[in-house]
C-alpha positions, 0 to 999 in steps of 0.5 A, a space after each residue: 448415943 444410940 438414937 443419934 447413930 441410928 438417925 445418921 444411918 437413916 438420913 444419909 442412906 435416904 439421900 443416896 439410896 432412895 434413888 437406886 432404882 437400877 442394877 449397879 456395880 457389885 458394891 465393895 463388901 465390908 464385914 459386919 456381923 450383927 451378932 456382935 452388936 450390943 444388947 438393947 439400950 446398952 453400949 460396950 467399949 473395949 480397948 488395949 488400955 483404959 484410964 478412968 479420971 474421977 469417975 467422970 471421964 475415961 480414956 481408951 487407947 489402942 484398938 478401941 471398939 464402941 458397940 451399940 445395938 445398931 452400929 460399931 465404931 472402931 478408933 485408935 483413941 476414944 475419950 468418954 466424958 460427962 458420964 458417957 454423954 460426950 464421946 470423942 474418937 480419933 485416929 482412923 475411925 471406922 463406923 459400920 452398921 448394916 447399910 453403911 460404912 464410914 471412914 473418918 479421922 475424928 468423931 465427936 458425939 454430944 448427947 446433951 446437944 444431940 450432936 454428932 460430927 465426923 471429919 474427913 469422911 469416906 462412906 460406902 453403902 453396903 447394898 449399892 455401889 453408892 459412895 463418896 466423901 465429906 469434909 464434915 458430916 454433922 448431925 443435929 437432933 434439932 436441925 438435921 444432917 449437914 454435909 460440907 464439901 461432899 461428893 457422891 458417885 456410883 462408880 468403883 474406886 479408880 473408875 469415877 466416870 461420873 460424880 457430883 460434888 457440892 459445897 454443902 448439903 442440908 437435910 432438915 429434920 423430918 424434911 422430905 427434901 434435901 438441899 444442895 448448894 454449888 453442885 457440879 457434875 463431872 464426866 471423866 473428871 471434866 465438869 459438865 454441869 453446874 447448879 447453884 441450888 437444887 432440891 432432891 428427895 430423901 425418901 422413897 416417896 415421889 418428889 417434885 423435880 427435874 427428870 432426865 432430858 430428851 435430846 435429839 434431831 430429825 429432818 422434821 423437827 431439827 435439833 430438839 431438847 425436851 426437859 420434863 419437870 415432875 410435880 408431885 402435887 399430892 399422894 394421888 395427884 401428879 403432873 409433868 410439864 415438859 418444854 420442848 425446844 425445836 430449831 425447825 418449829 419453835 417451842 412446844 409445851 407438853 403436859 400430863 396430869 394424873 389422878 388415882 383414887 381407890 376406884 377411879 384413875 385417869 390422865 389428861 395430856 395437853 400439847 401446844 405449839 403456839 407458832 410452828 415456824 416450819 409452816 408458811 402461816 406459823 400455824 398453832 398446833 395442839 394435841 389433847 387426850 383424856 382417859 378415865 377408868 373407874 367404878 361408880 358403884 359395885 356394878 357400874 363402871 364409867 370409861 372415857 377415852 377422848 382425843 383430838 389434834 389440830 391437823 392431819 400431820 400433827 402426829 407425823 411432824 411432832 410425834 406422839 406417845 399414844 398414837 402411831 404415825 400410821 393411825 387414821 382415827 383418834 378415839 372419842 368415846 365415853 361409856 357407862 356399863 352395868 354388870 351382874 351375874 345374868 344381866 349386862 348393860 352398856 351405853 357408849 358414845 363413840 366418835 372419832 377424830 378422822 386423820 387424812 382424807 378417809 371416808 368419814 365414819 359413822 358416830 354412834 351417839 349413843 349405842 346401847 346394848 343389853 344382854 340377859 341370860 338364864 337357865 330354863 332347866 338343866 340343859 336349856 339356856 335362854 339368852 337375849 341380846 339387844 341393841 339400840 343405836 343412833 348413827 350420825 355422819 357429817 357428810 350430807 351424802 350419807 344418811 343418819 339412822 336409828 337401829 334397834 336389834 333384838 336377838 332371843 336365842 335358845 340353846 342346849 349346851 353340853 360340855 364334858 372333859 371329852 368335848 362339847 356339843 351345842 344346839 342353838 336357834 335364834 331369831 334376829 329382828 332388826 328395825 331401821 329408821 333412816 333419815 334420807 335426803 335428796 343427796 343420798 346417793 343410794 336410791 334403793 334405801 328406804 326410810 323404814 326397814 324391818 328385817 327378820 332372820 332366823 338362824 340355827 346352829 349345831 356345833 360339836 368338838 372332841 378332845 382326843 389325848 394320846 395316853 402315851 407321851 410323845 417325843 422322848 416322853 416329854 409331851 402329851 399330844 391332843 387332837 381336837 376336831 370340831 364341826 359346825 352346821 349353820 343355817 341362816 335364812 335370807 332377806 335382801 338388805 340393799 335397802 339398808 345403809 352401812 353404818 358399822 359393817 365391814 367384811 371379816 378376814 378369813 382367819 381360823 377363829 372367824 370360820 366358826 363365827 358364821 358371819 362374813 361381816 362385822 356389825 348388823 347391817 349385813 347378815 348373810 344367809 348360810 347353809 354351810 358346814 365348817 370343819 376344823 381341827 387343832 393339835 396341841 403339844 403340852 409339856 408335863 407342866 401343862 404348858 402349850 409348846 405347839 399349837 396347829 389349827 386348820 379349817 375351812 367352810 363348805 357352802 351347800 348353797 350360794 349366798 343370795 345376799 348381793 354383798 356376799 357373793 361367793 365365787 366357790 363352794 368353799 372358803 379359803 383354807 385358813 391355818 395358824 401355827 405357833 411353836 415354842 421350839 425350846 426356851 429360845 426359839 419361837 415360831 408363829 405363822 398364819 395363812 389363808 389359801 384361796 381354794 379356786 386359784 390355790 394362791 395364798 391370799 394372806 400370810 404372816 410369819 415370824 420367828 424369834 431367837 430370844 435369850 433375854 430382853 437384851 438378846 433377841 433376833 426376830 425375822 418376820 414377813 407379811 403378805 396380802 394379795 389385795 388390800 384396797 387394790 394394793 399388794 402388801 409384801 414386806 419383810 423385816 428383821 429386828 435384833 438386840 445384842 450385846 457386843 461386849 460387856 460395855 457396848 450394845 446395839 439394836 437394829 431394825 430393817 423393813 423392806 417393801 418387796 413389792 415397791 423394791 424399797 426400804 420403808 424403815 431402818 433403825 439402829 441404836 448403840 449404847 455404851 454402858 458402864 456400871 455407873 452411867 450409860 449413853 445411847 445414840 439412835 438413828 432412824 429413817 422411815 416413810 414420813 406418811 405426811 398428808 398433802 393439801 388434798 388429805 392424801 398420804 405421800 408415799 415417797 417422802 422419808 424422814 430421818 432423825 438421831 436421838 441421844 439419851 444419857 443416864 447417870 445410874 443411881 440418880 435415874 432409871 434405865 429400861 432394858 436395851 430392847 425398849 429401843 426397839 419399841 420406837 418407830 413405825 413398826 416397833 418390836 412385838 413378840 411373835 405370839 404368847 402361849 399359855 
């Protein structure tokens, strides 16, 4: 009897409780005192009256209580026969254990047959709000669990917004699956879905089956329905196949395969639309992506990120879970790296799938880097940075090139709690072999170039701490001034092409890098001082609450490098500001002000009021005076807030003040009860489509509506703020302090 009662708890609980991955209603509580259970391997029976029959049977009447080491049964009448091997209880039977309560009109237990049956049951789980009924609950030690005419819901009594009802549910012995027959799903008492048969998991392990569908509509795809199917191939392999039906474009197949090993993991995504009925030629369209991260040995790592699409407008028209509609390049790279205490080595193959009519970028096929550092004494360090790369371009008008760079340096670092001092000298030696052709437009390029540049740097920073706490003795104030002198010799570099080099933004962190370009193709000459300071407010738990940084470069000489002609003897003034006003208010801002015109060149601002993931309001602004000949002046508002206990709304709005138009608007509303939820979202934004010439359109808009339905208890639910992550801009926290 003890074994059978334990088994029924595990089986029934596994069916319904294993799917509980979300917060549900507060379950109805029932009394269960584990201290009243019987000792191990014992069964206690008590009643108002008892009658023994020939020492083989016993009849108990009135307030019958049968207690085992794991559960308790209460009944009006109980009969125990065959020396306790058969028990029959009737009349308002109540079964209870630590997880489950079952009300029944009759219980029959036969230990010889290993069979337990309960008639006309009403069950309730203690830890969740799952509950239901079954005309017959039969548990066999040989065949497993069988439920006839069973229902299940996570809604409270009297408020069954949804429920499922099946004519029969069977959970075989030691089977990870249950089987349901003739199942109907009800919403508000109305049947909305019927399945003649379906299988479901009865353990916490991942199991194959249908996932919740995605339903929506947009001007690009029309009405669409996507039905994901999950396949649990093995404990470390799985796959998801999702047919997507679109009225405007046809049927698309989306697939994802994932694997996981002790030291390696990866995933492969394939999307294929054989005929796009919205195009004049019914084009086939596809997307693929392979991602791998893993260790080959203790020190060696292998990484792969490879993507591709059939055409420029694929992401714009069909969307993507991995790329944004504004992206212009899809990664294609593979790399092998080695790490040790003194030596780092990596080899990377970097390629791109270029989207739109952008200048074709250079591929690094391959790019190798080796860094070595060691101590030459107590205060002297040696570092060797080296690189070898072959750059390839598909355009005949651009040369391919092989580049080797070696950069030895000696430094004297001195670090203490009060600050840091650093003296460093370096030699930057670079050699180029450029494959020129008659169509190369830059006539001054040379096939072989050797460039040698010397550099010296002195850097120092101090940390001043106020011994007295400020602002009502709550915070410690630190001020950290820093200064750098940098000298870099000059060598003309117009005979070198641009392979991985672009100008850097004048941010506070970039002020102390000493270079105005990324990459190695342009190294500007320097004779300059950089001054800056950072102020911090730190609370008594050593958490930063406010950080303000400001700095500027002062040029002692004009740059001789043609690519780095400066119009003033000072750089733009760069500042950054982060402030956690309190537990709910956050502010972030950065700004660059040109010293010659005293005008703001770049700025961004974000402020957020946040109570939790579902209650937040964020305002932000972005300004760039000149970005490829265009001015950027955009303002945005994002919000997520409950209307009442059941209704919740989110919204986002971005406006381009320069063009006087809204670039994106997004709104979503959700109704949520304790046992189900429904979401409706609407979005209108710039389509960013490419025309036949590969240029983005700037006047076409795309709009769409989406519907998401969640039955709690048999699905999962994210917080409301995840709706804000959709769209062009999406939601991002303004900053993160430590």
